[in-house]
All heavy atoms as an XYZ file, in Angstrom:
832
protein
N      30.820    -29.619     24.316
C      29.788    -28.927     25.106
C      29.787    -29.576     26.530
O      29.908    -30.744     26.622
C      28.332    -29.254     24.523
C      28.272    -28.824     22.970
S      28.495    -27.049     22.772
C      26.970    -26.498     23.165
N      29.388    -28.612     27.484
C      29.184    -29.204     28.880
C      27.638    -29.369     29.086
O      26.867    -28.476     28.910
C      29.688    -28.260     29.797
C      29.627    -28.683     31.213
C      30.428    -27.876     32.259
N      30.143    -28.460     33.559
C      29.974    -27.747     34.590
N      30.026    -26.413     34.567
N      29.834    -28.289     35.677
N      27.304    -30.647     29.331
C      25.818    -30.900     29.464
C      25.410    -30.868     30.873
O      26.044    -31.696     31.729
C      25.506    -32.387     28.801
C      24.049    -32.715     28.880
C      26.030    -32.449     27.312
N      24.479    -30.135     31.192
C      23.905    -30.035     32.558
C      22.472    -30.507     32.596
O      21.660    -30.087     31.834
C      23.845    -28.562     33.030
C      25.159    -27.844     32.762
C      23.429    -28.451     34.508
C      26.374    -28.210     33.628
N      22.067    -31.475     33.170
C      22.673    -32.411     34.162
C      22.381    -33.891     33.756
O      21.246    -34.178     33.483
C      22.273    -32.121     35.580
N      23.291    -34.582     33.766
C      23.173    -35.965     33.455
C      22.180    -36.775     34.325
O      21.551    -37.706     33.839
C      24.557    -36.770     33.348
C      24.461    -38.133     32.842
C      25.836    -38.866     32.779
C      25.763    -40.140     32.192
N      27.101    -40.737     32.025
N      22.163    -36.335     35.562
C      21.353    -36.878     36.475
C      19.881    -36.996     35.949
O      19.101    -37.942     36.134
C      21.298    -36.147     37.809
C      20.412    -36.578     38.858
C      20.520    -35.771     40.191
C      19.544    -36.317     41.187
N      19.401    -35.455     42.252
N      19.440    -35.859     35.291
C      18.065    -35.943     34.772
C      17.883    -37.029     33.783
O      16.876    -37.737     33.816
C      17.722    -34.519     34.007
C      17.850    -33.461     35.128
C      16.365    -34.557     33.356
C      17.842    -32.101     34.556
N      18.750    -37.186     32.934
C      18.746    -38.287     31.989
C      18.697    -39.729     32.721
O      17.963    -40.579     32.381
C      19.896    -38.342     31.035
C      19.955    -37.065     30.087
C      21.212    -37.068     29.136
C      18.713    -36.937     29.269
N      19.731    -39.787     33.614
C      19.810    -41.111     34.469
C      18.397    -41.392     35.144
O      17.965    -42.691     35.143
C      20.947    -41.078     35.410
C      21.106    -42.305     36.131
C      22.396    -42.207     37.119
N      23.445    -41.556     36.583
C      23.866    -40.339     37.101
N      23.172    -39.735     38.103
N      24.938    -39.644     36.721
N      17.769    -40.436     35.761
C      16.601    -40.791     36.519
C      15.552    -41.124     35.438
O      14.594    -41.987     35.792
C      16.081    -39.469     37.241
C      17.002    -39.249     38.393
C      16.743    -37.994     39.100
O      15.909    -37.051     38.518
O      17.286    -37.636     40.200
N      15.457    -40.506     34.322
C      14.541    -40.826     33.255
C      14.706    -42.319     32.746
O      13.795    -43.044     32.676
C      14.532    -39.904     32.042
C      13.464    -40.101     31.145
C      12.153    -39.611     31.419
C      13.636    -40.805     29.905
C      11.058    -39.840     30.544
C      12.590    -40.909     29.078
C      11.382    -40.487     29.361
N      16.034    -42.669     32.439
C      16.269    -44.072     31.894
C      15.993    -45.101     32.877
O      15.798    -46.295     32.621
C      17.522    -44.124     31.183
C      18.752    -44.257     31.773
C      19.051    -45.248     32.859
C      19.960    -43.518     31.629
N      20.405    -44.998     33.221
C      20.932    -44.073     32.486
C      20.272    -42.397     30.791
C      22.204    -43.473     32.575
C      21.574    -41.936     30.855
C      22.575    -42.431     31.707
N      16.010    -44.764     34.229
C      15.721    -45.755     35.179
C      14.356    -46.072     35.279
O      13.865    -47.169     35.607
C      16.174    -45.258     36.617
C      17.723    -45.288     36.753
C      18.145    -44.603     38.012
O      17.508    -43.850     38.739
N      19.463    -44.794     38.362
N      13.454    -45.047     34.883
C      12.033    -45.322     34.758
C      11.683    -45.855     33.412
O      10.608    -46.570     33.238
C      11.189    -44.028     34.989
C      11.339    -43.490     36.330
C      10.415    -42.421     36.652
N      10.266    -41.369     35.663
C      10.925    -40.244     35.514
N      11.981    -39.993     36.397
N      10.796    -39.464     34.444
N      12.415    -45.529     32.272
C      12.162    -45.939     30.979
C      13.428    -46.678     30.386
O      14.204    -46.080     29.609
C      11.720    -44.840     30.069
C      10.601    -44.119     30.570
N       9.304    -44.374     30.245
C      10.509    -42.991     31.468
C       8.444    -43.518     30.772
N       9.083    -42.729     31.484
N      13.679    -47.926     30.820
C      15.037    -48.603     30.504
C      15.198    -48.860     28.977
O      16.303    -48.931     28.541
C      15.023    -49.900     31.184
N      14.094    -48.758     28.189
C      14.107    -48.949     26.822
C      15.008    -47.842     25.979
O      15.348    -48.039     24.924
C      12.803    -49.194     26.154
C      11.842    -47.977     26.284
O      11.833    -47.337     27.253
O      11.125    -47.820     25.353
N      15.175    -46.708     26.654
C      15.816    -45.643     25.961
C      17.233    -45.303     26.686
O      17.898    -44.370     26.201
C      15.085    -44.329     26.013
S      14.736    -43.638     27.653
N      17.723    -46.133     27.504
C      18.810    -45.959     28.197
C      20.022    -45.759     27.294
O      20.795    -44.766     27.371
C      19.237    -47.068     29.240
C      20.436    -46.828     30.010
C      20.817    -47.967     31.145
O      19.997    -48.832     31.212
O      21.933    -47.922     31.703
N      20.240    -46.647     26.317
C      21.364    -46.750     25.539
C      21.294    -45.470     24.590
O      22.382    -44.819     24.330
C      21.471    -47.951     24.636
C      21.830    -49.198     25.491
C      23.039    -49.033     26.326
O      24.091    -48.470     25.874
N      22.943    -49.301     27.623
N      20.220    -45.071     24.136
C      20.023    -43.935     23.202
C      20.461    -42.595     23.981
O      21.063    -41.715     23.495
C      18.615    -43.830     22.565
C      18.253    -44.973     21.513
C      17.778    -46.140     22.259
O      17.760    -46.359     23.519
N      17.399    -47.145     21.397
N      19.932    -42.610     25.274
C      20.259    -41.329     25.988
C      21.805    -41.260     26.471
O      22.332    -40.154     26.321
C      19.482    -41.218     27.267
C      17.929    -40.971     27.005
C      17.120    -41.078     28.325
C      17.818    -39.517     26.515
N      22.304    -42.522     26.706
C      23.753    -42.400     26.968
C      24.583    -42.101     25.754
O      25.538    -41.370     25.814
C      24.156    -43.891     27.430
C      23.830    -44.178     28.924
C      24.221    -45.516     29.235
C      24.009    -45.855     30.654
N      24.472    -47.180     31.180
N      24.200    -42.543     24.639
C      24.726    -42.164     23.381
C      24.740    -40.709     23.048
O      25.674    -40.209     22.638
C      24.242    -43.055     22.175
N      23.439    -40.139     23.208
C      23.280    -38.732     22.930
C      24.202    -37.899     24.001
O      24.772    -36.941     23.477
C      21.786    -38.362     23.155
C      21.618    -36.819     22.981
C      21.388    -36.184     21.790
C      21.734    -35.846     23.965
N      21.286    -34.879     21.987
C      21.533    -34.641     23.354
C      22.040    -35.822     25.399
C      21.691    -33.383     24.072
C      22.075    -34.637     26.032
C      21.973    -33.450     25.286
N      24.204    -38.253     25.222
C      24.987    -37.538     26.139
C      26.467    -37.515     25.697
O      27.145    -36.503     25.772
C      24.800    -38.166     27.561
C      25.587    -37.427     28.622
C      25.158    -36.276     29.161
C      26.843    -37.885     28.894
C      25.849    -35.553     30.219
C      27.633    -37.157     29.910
C      27.049    -36.067     30.583
N      27.016    -38.811     25.352
C      28.448    -38.803     25.003
C      28.680    -38.006     23.708
O      29.706    -37.277     23.650
C      28.837    -40.312     24.768
C      28.907    -41.108     25.893
C      29.856    -40.522     26.917
O      31.110    -40.252     26.498
N      29.614    -40.663     28.224
N      27.880    -38.131     22.769
C      27.941    -37.259     21.497
C      28.032    -35.784     21.874
O      28.746    -35.005     21.351
C      26.880    -37.583     20.443
C      27.104    -39.109     19.959
C      25.907    -39.568     19.212
O      24.878    -38.766     18.974
O      25.968    -40.795     18.907
N      26.940    -35.363     22.503
C      26.794    -33.953     22.952
C      27.998    -33.453     23.738
O      28.522    -32.398     23.522
C      25.478    -33.672     23.684
N      28.426    -34.196     24.668
C      29.652    -33.950     25.480
C      30.912    -33.698     24.654
O      31.726    -32.828     24.985
C      29.834    -34.856     26.459
O      28.741    -34.932     27.404
N      30.986    -34.365     23.590
C      32.213    -34.203     22.695
C      32.079    -33.181     21.651
O      33.040    -32.906     21.030
C      32.622    -35.533     22.095
C      33.021    -36.638     23.108
C      33.201    -37.924     22.394
C      33.542    -38.986     23.396
N      33.687    -40.454     22.859
N      30.822    -32.806     21.504
C      30.601    -31.861     20.286
C      31.150    -30.404     20.514
O      31.210    -30.004     21.646
C      28.978    -31.733     20.119
N      31.323    -29.702     19.453
C      31.768    -28.213     19.608
C      30.792    -27.355     18.708
O      31.233    -26.772     17.863
C      33.172    -28.150     19.002
C      34.151    -29.029     19.676
C      34.768    -28.325     20.790
C      36.013    -29.128     21.351
N      35.906    -29.241     22.779
N      29.406    -27.625     18.925
C      28.433    -26.863     18.283
C      28.603    -25.427     18.382
O      28.730    -24.832     19.511
C      27.052    -27.393     18.679
C      26.747    -28.799     18.496
C      27.088    -29.553     17.425
C      25.881    -29.659     19.340
N      26.603    -30.858     17.634
C      25.888    -30.842     18.882
C      25.223    -29.275     20.582
C      25.212    -31.948     19.424
C      24.578    -30.361     21.201
C      24.568    -31.650     20.584
N      28.602    -24.799     17.260
C      28.721    -23.355     17.067
C      27.288    -22.680     16.732
O      27.169    -21.428     17.013
C      29.890    -22.932     16.142
C      31.211    -23.313     16.641
C      32.245    -22.863     15.613
C      33.578    -23.379     16.179
N      34.598    -23.640     15.065
N      26.560    -23.537     16.097
C      25.204    -22.986     15.652
C      24.364    -24.193     15.277
O      24.639    -25.371     15.428
C      25.407    -21.997     14.491
C      26.148    -22.642     13.400
O      25.945    -23.862     12.923
N      27.113    -22.017     12.766
N      23.081    -23.809     14.999
C      22.092    -24.898     14.641
C      22.630    -25.814     13.448
O      22.165    -26.933     13.425
C      20.767    -24.348     14.340
O      20.814    -23.345     13.313
C      20.152    -23.547     15.598
N      23.252    -25.225     12.538
C      23.750    -26.011     11.376
C      24.616    -27.085     11.826
O      24.616    -28.232     11.226
C      24.424    -25.094     10.411
C      23.437    -24.206      9.675
C      24.134    -23.241      8.695
C      23.167    -22.200      8.155
N      23.882    -21.290      7.221
N      25.440    -26.863     12.743
C      26.380    -27.938     13.322
C      25.468    -29.133     13.877
O      25.759    -30.293     13.688
C      27.348    -27.525     14.349
C      28.287    -26.465     13.761
O      28.570    -26.518     12.680
O      28.817    -25.773     14.614
N      24.449    -28.724     14.563
C      23.557    -29.779     15.084
C      22.828    -30.580     14.116
O      22.650    -31.745     14.001
C      22.519    -29.239     16.219
C      23.365    -28.543     17.366
C      21.562    -30.271     16.657
C      22.445    -27.772     18.258
N      22.303    -29.731     13.056
C      21.516    -30.402     11.925
C      22.302    -31.365     11.136
O      21.820    -32.382     10.586
C      21.126    -29.230     11.054
C      20.041    -29.683     10.032
C      18.742    -29.908     10.582
O      18.370    -29.212     11.400
N      18.037    -31.089     10.200
N      23.674    -31.151     11.069
C      24.521    -32.111     10.283
C      24.477    -33.527     11.033
O      24.547    -34.515     10.388
C      25.970    -31.592     10.352
C      26.194    -30.474      9.444
C      27.610    -29.952      9.417
C      27.800    -28.754      8.888
N      29.147    -28.109      9.076
N      24.514    -33.513     12.423
C      24.527    -34.785     13.121
C      23.151    -35.329     13.409
O      22.930    -36.484     13.449
C      25.104    -34.554     14.405
C      26.798    -34.243     14.286
C      27.430    -33.960     15.652
O      27.186    -34.792     16.509
O      28.009    -32.923     15.841
N      22.134    -34.347     13.615
C      20.814    -34.765     13.999
C      19.712    -34.156     13.062
O      19.204    -33.054     13.290
C      20.501    -34.441     15.410
C      21.479    -35.058     16.406
C      22.599    -34.390     16.837
C      21.095    -36.226     16.932
C      23.409    -34.919     17.861
C      21.800    -36.823     17.874
C      23.180    -36.224     18.320
O      23.926    -36.856     19.239
N      19.523    -34.760     11.962
C      18.695    -34.275     10.935
C      17.215    -34.069     11.439
O      16.548    -33.269     10.805
C      18.700    -35.136      9.573
O      18.282    -36.463      9.832
N      16.759    -34.844     12.396
C      15.453    -34.737     12.846
C      15.321    -33.803     13.990
O      14.080    -33.608     14.470
C      14.961    -36.161     13.250
O      15.687    -36.728     14.277
C      14.982    -37.128     12.034
N      16.264    -33.191     14.440
C      16.219    -32.264     15.542
C      15.382    -30.965     15.076
O      15.329    -30.531     13.899
C      17.615    -31.618     16.000
N      14.593    -30.447     16.072
C      13.698    -29.199     15.853
C      14.388    -28.158     16.557
O      14.762    -28.240     17.697
C      12.391    -29.559     16.278
O      11.709    -30.596     15.547
N      14.333    -26.884     15.931
C      14.929    -25.742     16.548
C      13.816    -24.782     16.918
O      13.050    -24.403     16.099
C      16.090    -25.179     15.535
C      17.122    -26.190     15.286
C      17.041    -26.980     14.187
C      18.105    -26.356     16.131
C      17.993    -27.821     13.823
C      19.085    -27.264     15.868
C      19.011    -28.023     14.719
N      13.888    -24.374     18.148
C      12.883    -23.478     18.643
C      13.547    -22.121     18.977
O      14.710    -21.962     18.961
C      12.226    -24.032     19.942
C      11.688    -25.499     19.727
C      11.150    -26.085     21.119
C      10.639    -25.665     18.763
N      12.608    -21.166     19.505
C      13.254    -19.852     19.870
C      14.049    -20.106     21.116
O      13.927    -21.093     21.827
C      12.084    -18.816     20.153
C      11.149    -19.270     21.262
C      11.374    -18.542     18.917
C      10.188    -18.275     21.706
N      14.806    -19.048     21.518
C      15.808    -19.053     22.719
C      16.767    -20.103     22.679
O      17.033    -20.660     23.858
C      14.834    -19.068     23.871
O      13.951    -17.948     23.990
N      17.176    -20.409     21.565
C      18.229    -21.521     21.456
C      17.908    -22.801     22.032
O      18.634    -23.619     22.712
C      19.585    -21.006     22.022
C      20.201    -19.991     21.252
O      20.092    -20.104     20.006
N      20.984    -19.112     21.742
N      16.604    -23.175     21.948
C      16.123    -24.561     22.458
C      16.173    -25.500     21.152
O      15.755    -25.094     20.104
C      14.698    -24.374     23.062
C      14.761    -23.646     24.221
C      13.311    -23.391     24.841
N      13.257    -22.429     25.855
C      13.520    -22.709     27.155
N      13.718    -23.861     27.630
N      13.505    -21.765     28.000
N      16.446    -26.735     21.546
C      16.504    -27.775     20.559
C      15.713    -29.055     21.156
O      15.864    -29.383     22.163
C      17.991    -28.163     20.203
C      18.023    -29.218     19.070
C      18.788    -26.994     19.813
N      15.012    -29.578     20.261
C      14.262    -30.870     20.484
C      14.889    -31.990     19.752
O      15.092    -31.926     18.564
C      12.748    -30.757     20.187
C      12.059    -31.922     20.556
C      12.127    -29.501     20.814
N      15.432    -32.990     20.442
C      15.991    -34.215     19.928
C      14.786    -35.256     20.042
O      14.289    -35.446     21.046
C      17.158    -34.540     20.623
C      18.268    -33.675     20.410
C      18.592    -32.555     21.425
C      19.150    -33.684     19.340
C      19.581    -31.654     21.290
C      20.197    -32.803     19.195
C      20.439    -31.802     20.093
N      14.738    -36.010     18.946
C      13.870    -37.236     19.026
C      14.814    -38.415     19.486
O      15.792    -38.706     19.079
C      13.410    -37.529     17.621
C      12.479    -36.404     17.125
O      11.677    -35.923     17.801
N      12.686    -36.078     15.847
N      14.281    -39.102     20.515
C      14.848    -40.191     21.241
C      14.167    -41.495     20.868
O      12.978    -41.509     21.025
C      15.154    -39.976     22.668
C      15.838    -38.732     22.944
C      15.848    -41.180     23.333
C      17.344    -38.519     22.488
N      14.825    -42.538     20.454
C      14.383    -43.837     20.221
C      13.062    -43.722     19.268
O      12.037    -44.104     19.485
C      13.787    -44.469     21.469
C      13.527    -46.056     21.396
C      13.414    -46.747     22.678
C      13.178    -48.217     22.355
N      11.807    -48.596     22.246
N      13.456    -43.299     18.098
C      12.491    -43.241     16.964
C      11.342    -42.289     17.307
O      10.123    -42.670     16.898
N      11.665    -41.245     17.965
C      10.504    -40.174     18.268
C       9.531    -40.737     19.429
O       8.653    -40.113     19.525
C       9.750    -39.843     17.000
C       9.203    -38.413     17.019
O       9.582    -37.622     17.900
N       8.196    -38.226     16.276
N       9.916    -41.762     20.040
C       9.102    -42.261     21.152
C       9.220    -41.279     22.270
O       8.284    -41.102     23.082
C       9.518    -43.607     21.518
C       8.531    -44.232     22.488
C       8.837    -45.787     22.715
O       9.707    -46.378     22.044
N       8.302    -46.391     23.770
N      10.377    -40.692     22.531
C      10.715    -39.814     23.441
C      11.318    -38.440     22.992
O      11.876    -38.502     21.894
C      11.818    -40.397     24.587
C      11.273    -41.720     25.111
C      11.821    -42.951     24.766
C      10.505    -41.662     26.190
C      11.361    -44.191     25.239
C      10.011    -42.915     26.724
C      10.602    -44.110     26.258
O      10.190    -45.341     26.796
N      11.133    -37.297     23.721
C      11.531    -36.151     23.282
C      12.404    -35.518     24.353
O      12.167    -35.599     25.597
C      10.432    -35.194     23.036
C       9.482    -35.493     21.932
C      10.087    -35.042     20.589
N       9.318    -35.411     19.410
C       8.480    -34.510     18.795
N       8.280    -33.375     19.267
N       7.845    -34.917     17.761
N      13.526    -34.989     23.853
C      14.554    -34.388     24.698
C      14.582    -32.869     24.301
O      15.048    -32.580     23.062
C      15.868    -35.004     24.606
C      17.086    -34.393     25.313
C      16.977    -34.386     26.840
C      18.377    -35.173     24.913
N      14.429    -31.964     25.297
C      14.538    -30.525     24.937
C      15.697    -29.924     25.830
O      15.818    -30.211     26.969
C      13.245    -29.731     25.341
C      12.066    -30.306     24.695
C      13.538    -28.346     25.071
C      10.649    -29.671     25.193
N      16.581    -29.301     24.996
C      17.685    -28.722     25.630
C      17.828    -27.135     25.311
O      17.194    -26.723     24.313
C      19.013    -29.394     25.253
C      19.088    -30.837     25.759
C      19.419    -29.142     23.845
N      18.476    -26.365     26.248
C      18.722    -25.006     25.768
C      20.233    -24.879     25.685
O      20.950    -25.426     26.561
C      18.219    -24.134     26.958
C      18.494    -22.659     26.637
C      17.755    -21.785     27.518
C      17.917    -20.347     27.159
N      17.174    -19.391     28.034
N      20.671    -24.250     24.643
C      22.151    -24.167     24.400
C      22.641    -22.733     24.407
O      22.062    -21.844     23.929
C      22.442    -24.796     22.924
C      21.975    -26.266     22.995
C      23.953    -24.718     22.636
C      22.103    -26.989     21.649
N      23.787    -22.674     25.017
C      24.556    -21.309     24.861
C      25.854    -21.736     24.154
O      26.771    -22.421     24.616
C      24.923    -20.819     26.313
C      25.702    -19.541     26.213
O      26.658    -19.388     25.435
N      25.262    -18.582     27.020
N      25.852    -21.345     22.813
C      26.900    -21.715     22.043
C      28.231    -21.071     22.331
O      29.259    -21.721     22.285
C      26.581    -21.371     20.487
C      25.294    -22.221     19.955
C      24.068    -21.577     19.985
C      25.497    -23.362     19.597
C      23.058    -22.370     19.448
C      24.386    -24.240     19.048
C      23.174    -23.592     19.000
O      22.122    -24.278     18.518
N      28.070    -19.846     22.829
C      29.352    -19.042     23.222
C      30.100    -19.775     24.323
O      31.246    -19.794     24.313
C      29.063    -17.654     23.477
C      28.544    -16.769     22.480
O      28.954    -17.102     21.252
O      27.794    -15.849     22.683
N      29.291    -20.137     25.367
C      29.995    -20.761     26.533
C      30.019    -22.420     26.361
O      30.496    -22.917     27.299
C      29.243    -20.512     27.802
C      29.465    -19.016     28.127
C      28.371    -18.102     27.843
C      30.622    -18.516     28.676
C      28.545    -16.761     28.159
C      30.740    -17.244     29.103
C      29.760    -16.258     28.774
O      29.940    -15.017     29.134
N      29.519    -22.886     25.216
C      29.543    -24.459     24.993
C      28.755    -25.147     26.158
O      29.327    -26.119     26.731
C      30.993    -24.939     24.928
C      31.673    -24.400     23.624
C      31.175    -25.176     22.388
O      31.414    -26.184     22.181
N      30.422    -24.242     21.492
N      27.562    -24.601     26.478
C      26.910    -25.272     27.476
C      25.484    -25.670     26.930
O      24.905    -25.091     26.124
C      26.586    -24.251     28.659
C      27.790    -23.617     29.305
S      28.494    -24.713     30.406
C      27.442    -24.626     31.790
N      25.074    -26.885     27.534
C      23.741    -27.421     27.138
C      22.966    -27.692     28.370
O      23.496    -28.490     29.345
C      23.951    -28.679     26.311
C      22.527    -29.437     26.077
C      24.668    -28.490     25.085
N      21.758    -27.163     28.600
C      21.002    -27.414     29.811
C      19.851    -28.390     29.408
O      19.011    -28.000     28.540
C      20.412    -26.225     30.400
C      21.459    -25.319     31.009
C      21.872    -25.417     32.443
C      22.301    -24.305     30.470
N      22.854    -24.511     32.686
C      23.103    -23.923     31.490
C      22.400    -23.797     29.203
C      23.995    -22.704     31.222
C      23.279    -22.623     28.922
C      24.024    -22.179     30.020
N      19.698    -29.483     30.076
C      18.505    -30.324     29.737
C      17.295    -29.727     30.418
O      17.197    -29.319     31.663
C      18.659    -31.718     30.338
C      19.967    -32.283     29.557
C      17.440    -32.517     30.233
C      20.406    -33.650     30.178
N      16.295    -29.324     29.712
C      15.080    -28.734     30.077
C      13.867    -29.650     30.287
O      12.998    -29.346     31.040
C      14.701    -27.532     29.094
C      15.784    -26.492     28.768
C      16.366    -25.805     30.131
N      15.290    -25.043     30.650
C      14.988    -24.864     31.929
N      15.857    -25.340     32.777
N      13.925    -24.132     32.373
N      13.899    -30.764     29.518
C      12.721    -31.712     29.538
C      13.229    -33.053     28.826
O      13.877    -32.921     27.894
C      11.564    -31.102     28.725
C      10.308    -32.118     28.571
C       9.428    -32.192     29.512
C      10.341    -32.775     27.444
C       8.396    -33.018     29.352
C       9.260    -33.759     27.192
C       8.276    -33.785     28.244
N      12.756    -34.033     29.425
C      12.807    -35.387     28.797
C      11.522    -36.119     29.143
O      11.097    -36.101     30.244
C      14.095    -36.187     29.167
C      14.037    -37.577     28.591
C      14.150    -36.461     30.711
C      14.388    -37.735     27.166
N      10.853    -36.610     28.119
C       9.598    -37.225     28.432
C       9.027    -38.012     27.065
O       9.625    -37.992     26.019
N       7.987    -38.687     27.299
C       7.329    -39.378     26.258
C       6.744    -38.475     25.277
O       6.507    -37.191     25.653
C       6.240    -40.272     26.758
O       5.112    -39.540     27.340
C       6.690    -41.278     27.712
N       6.387    -38.930     24.134
C       5.664    -38.013     23.181
C       4.422    -37.408     23.592
O       4.214    -36.221     23.520
C       5.526    -38.852     21.749
C       5.458    -37.841     20.561
N       4.380    -37.013     20.355
C       6.267    -37.617     19.623
C       4.565    -36.440     19.302
N       5.719    -36.732     18.687
N       3.563    -38.185     24.329
C       2.369    -37.526     24.837
C       2.587    -36.550     25.944
O       1.905    -35.524     26.019
C       1.565    -38.744     25.491
C       2.055    -40.024     24.606
C       3.589    -39.611     24.306
N       3.657    -36.819     26.750
C       4.062    -35.730     27.695
C       4.522    -34.402     27.137
O       4.260    -33.375     27.588
C       5.043    -36.323     28.748
C       4.560    -37.378     29.648
C       5.708    -38.134     30.399
O       6.846    -38.124     29.847
O       5.335    -38.747     31.374
N       5.300    -34.692     25.990
C       5.754    -33.540     25.267
C       4.514    -32.661     24.689
O       4.633    -31.446     24.718
C       6.618    -33.945     24.176
C       7.160    -32.936     23.145
C       8.211    -32.004     23.484
C       6.436    -32.670     22.019
C       8.514    -31.066     22.597
C       6.812    -31.777     21.101
C       7.931    -30.911     21.409
O       8.321    -29.881     20.552
N       3.589    -33.384     24.285
C       2.435    -32.666     23.589
C       1.699    -31.901     24.610
O       0.920    -30.814     24.310
C       1.500    -33.691     23.007
C       2.012    -34.280     21.808
O       2.940    -33.704     21.107
O       1.549    -35.465     21.363
N       1.764    -32.102     25.906
C       1.199    -31.303     26.926
C       1.896    -30.069     27.425
O       1.345    -29.271     28.213
C       0.866    -32.233     28.099
C      -0.123    -33.329     27.843
C      -0.315    -34.213     29.060
C      -1.171    -35.408     28.769
N      -1.299    -36.419     29.850
N       3.135    -29.808     26.980
C       4.029    -28.806     27.484
C       4.192    -27.642     26.457
O       3.933    -27.960     25.204
C       5.365    -29.190     28.011
C       6.117    -29.825     26.842
C       5.197    -30.198     29.163
C       7.653    -29.955     27.177
N       4.557    -26.472     26.893
C       5.012    -25.480     25.880
C       6.373    -25.615     25.815
O       7.300    -25.113     26.757
C       4.569    -24.216     26.368
C       4.965    -22.986     25.446
O       5.677    -23.182     24.411
O       4.320    -21.970     25.610
N       7.041    -26.153     24.727
C       8.485    -26.455     24.521
C       9.315    -25.078     24.545
O      10.481    -25.148     24.827
C       8.687    -27.237     23.396
N       8.625    -24.002     24.237
C       9.426    -22.821     24.099
C       9.648    -22.197     25.526
O      10.312    -21.174     25.642
C       8.655    -21.817     23.171
O       7.440    -21.390     23.691
C       8.608    -22.294     21.833
N       8.864    -22.580     26.479
C       8.858    -22.039     27.933
C       9.393    -22.878     28.985
O       9.642    -22.436     29.982
C       7.487    -21.438     28.234
C       7.037    -20.410     27.332
C       5.808    -19.823     27.683
C       5.369    -18.657     26.674
N       4.020    -18.179     27.017
N       9.514    -24.115     28.734
C       9.944    -25.027     29.632
C      11.394    -24.782     30.156
O      12.186    -24.485     29.363
C       9.556    -26.497     29.462
C       9.668    -27.304     30.599
C      10.497    -27.000     28.369
C       8.983    -28.621     30.525
């Protein structure tokens, strides 16, 4: 998968250093993945949540942080839509961000 854009993750872990390694690991795993559907993601990330419009919510650092991405399986693209703390996540509409 091609992940757009690592810069968003980097800026976040510069403010929240406790999740840097987890975000780097997620980025590496996602970049090497060949996900064709939600079942492929579920095999690797059992706690991932699947929303409408091919959006996926990943729990980072034991659910302390939430990462929302939008995926185009045909083009093997992942767009980072949101990264934030759990309370920040609770304030947004994950299906529209």
